[in-house]
Steps between C-alpha positions, in 0.01 A plus 500: 500500500369704215699494179745793474420617854720778632757381752628822656237500775603149606870587481455806722281301740763226533783750548303652787449153653875439479572826688223482758457261788141407421334177381536425130133501406430451133414805297178330389388508864475876444311471170774434243367633168727261308286199595285355225150368577533188718862600565445521874380137508793382287747677728337376821499140374855518370383392156671806352829327589417179313672599172827510694484122519663512156795681658523217756498237224775693315710513818483880529290480818432258781171401661629644830732795540507878538253685280661645189539875496492750219828657382394846625430350845836320506675828414368644827626211716780551748792255463383271783149488349636384164602171662138387474562454127773237561246221443248424231182703537192297590127486438450486876734551788565539869392866498177429312381249760626686807343840484535629144296822486515539878879535507734785419745497210796430733308214666440351154872523424585337835256214436640441153856494639387258774355270234818511289714409803265219607386353166396137518249266342308484829479881525387518135226242566380693806489823299311336211241351737458828684458681167160336446373623838628852428329505158171387657530778759573759229197387300281530810636848577452608139141374500427677829648825366285477185188448712587800720558716193166394352320579825664842517389580143139380545255784553338503838131574542434860598444566865135556575410851617411535864161639594327576820277221623249484779599685814777692324725192466716464190416205274662379180302411192635188335557514126444172318692421182390236253 
């Protein structure tokens, strides 16, 4: 994210996701202006989360658990949704590897509550292993999106004017570009 980026757009976007029953796509999928150059790659790879490893070492976070939320998001939670904060937040979690941006806010809450009720070392190992596959998929999707955006921005050669050929048939003159 850019230094001193405004946050109100993201806050409003997230509040709308909490109210609506639509997938929780990231704001940067819609062209988030807060992203710094190369920010899309960092977010797709999960490298933007790496500094949180210090929170894990300090015992403030876990490797696996519900994603932490911002105080303004928590303020909008209903009482049953607040239960997802009964465990340490994690760098990765059940929601992240089972749908993430394809799920609704309430589905995310339900997945986090499922994880908290079924926590185990085996489940954590499964989630951590699946995290690598999800990150690879996100990188591939991000790369494909960048290529599509580049292709859409590239100028296309002008269409050649049609002219009448022999026998009154329409022919197209090809324009060659060096």
